[in-house]
N, C-alpha and C positions, 0 to 999 in steps of 0.2 A: 145304157142311162147314165150320164154323170150327174151325182147330187153334191151340192156344196154345202156346208153349216157354216154359217157366220156369226159371230159376236165382237166384241171390241178387242179384246187383248189376245184371242186363239190360244189361252191357257187354261180354261174351266170349261164354261158351256159348250162352246162350239168343239171341243175336242169331246168331251162326254157324248155329246149329240154325234159325232162322226164317229165313236166306237161301238154306238149303241147301233146305229143303221148298219155300220159294216157287219155287224155280229148276224146282224136280220138277214143281209142280202147273202151272205154267206152260208147261213142256215138253209135256205130257201135255193140255193144252187147258182143264183142269178151272177149273171157277168158283168155287174154294173161298177163303176169307179164312184168311190165316197172318198171325198177331202173335206178338211176345216180352215180357214182362214180368220183373220182378224180385220177390222178397219182400221185399226192403227198399227204402226209398224214398232210398238213399246217393247215388244217381247219377242223380235223374232229370232228364229234359230233355237229360242228355248223350250225345252220339255213343258208339257202342261204341267200346272201347279200340283204339290205334291197330294194336296187334299183331293184333288181331281182324280188323279192316279189311283189313290186309294178307294174312292167311292167307286169308281170303275171297276176296282181290282173285287171289291166285295161282291160284284155282280158278275164275276169271271169274265171280265172284259179287260184285256190290256191296252193302254193307250200310252204307257211309256215310251212307245218307239216314234209319237208324233213331234212335229216339230212346228212351233210357232211360224207363221209368216202373214204378209199383209195381202188382203185383196189386189188383185191387178185387172186391167182392163181384159187382159186375157181372159182370165177366169171368167169374166162376164160372158164373155162368146163360147167360152168351150164348156160351160156347164149348162147342163138343160133343165135342171132345177137348183134353184139358190134359196135355202132357208135362214133366216136371221131369227136370232133369239130376242129380240125385241124391236121395238118401234124406231129407236134412234139409228140401230144399226141398217133398220128396212130403208130409212131415209138416207143413209149414208151410200148404201147400195143404190138405191133409186136415182142419186146425184151421179154415182160413179158411169150408170148407165147413160143418163143423159150425156155426161160429157164423151163416153166413148160412142154413142151414135154421132155424136156432132163431127168428130175426128172421121168418120166413113166418108 
């Protein structure tokens, strides 16, 4: 199973969701892949926001190793489940899905 978390910049919400899901997957001993992306490329290559790192750390989850990246057409095809953090991100991912399908 491959699960992708999506928000706008991939520095706050989706990295936290990524970290939480990764911790749950690990605790259950599942061989699943979890990743997170943003619909914008504004923060490509950056660590999650320091407040997101701090909040996750307070709950025993280290997200400091994550790096922001923008969602790609390949992600649409590669992931089994894509979870968006809000309605605008959902619409942006749907648009990318449509353009991906049109290219195939």
